[in-house]
Every structure is written in structure tokens, then in C-alpha cells.
C-alpha positions, 0 to 999 in steps of 0.5 A, spaced: 452 474 852 458 470 851 460 465 846 463 459 849 467 454 847 467 446 849 471 441 848 467 434 849 472 427 850 469 421 852 465 416 847 463 421 842 464 420 836 460 416 831 454 414 837 450 420 834 453 425 840 453 431 835 446 431 832 442 429 840 447 436 841 444 439 835 438 437 835 437 439 844 440 446 843 435 447 838 430 445 842 433 450 847 433 456 844 442 455 844 445 458 838 452 455 836 456 449 832 458 442 834 463 439 829 469 432 830 476 433 831 480 429 828 483 427 835 476 423 837 475 430 841 467 434 839 468 441 840 463 446 840 461 453 839 455 455 843 452 462 845 450 464 851 447 467 857 452 466 864 445 463 867 445 458 861 452 455 862 450 450 869 444 448 863 448 447 857 454 443 861 449 437 862 446 438 855 453 437 854 453 430 859 447 429 857 449 427 851 446 421 846 444 414 849 450 410 846 456 416 847 460 417 853 462 423 856 468 424 859 472 431 860 469 437 858 473 443 858 471 451 856 473 458 855 470 464 853 472 466 845 474 472 844 476 470 837 470 467 833 463 470 831 457 465 829 454 466 823 448 462 822 441 461 826 440 455 829 444 451 831 449 447 826 452 441 825 459 442 820 
């Protein structure tokens, strides 16, 4: 299992994007966090197995009914650790 860091850009703030991501990620059984960044993007951390990456990317792309995801960048993060269960909005 790896900890992934995602940066999502587009119309992703003020459109219930974080709430939808958190709810859908919890339903799917993922563990992680989602938060707005000051530059207008959204940062997501998620613990995923290699075969879960595509499904999680789809969840991020889908977003909310009023969001518009333009780009998703991601990397495996070896510096951080999740200290909570579930999927939280920060």
C-alpha cells in the first residue's frame, strides 16, 4: 500500500468538491484527506493499493455536480503518514 498525494486543478473550490470526494472515498473504503490550497487547487492524500489507483483517479475526476476538474497530478509520498481512519476534510 502506498500513500499518494494528488493535486487537482480546475473549478474545484466552492462547489462541494471536497465534501463529495470525502463521502465517495469513505463509501469506497479509502483512507485519506482532502483540503483546499490557497492557490485554488485541492490537495488529496490517499492510501491505495496499486490496483486501486485508476478507480480513485476516476473518483477525483468525477468530483461534484458543479465542479470541473481540468488536471490531476499525483505522486507517491514517502514523507507523510496518515494519523487517522476514514477520509477527512481538512
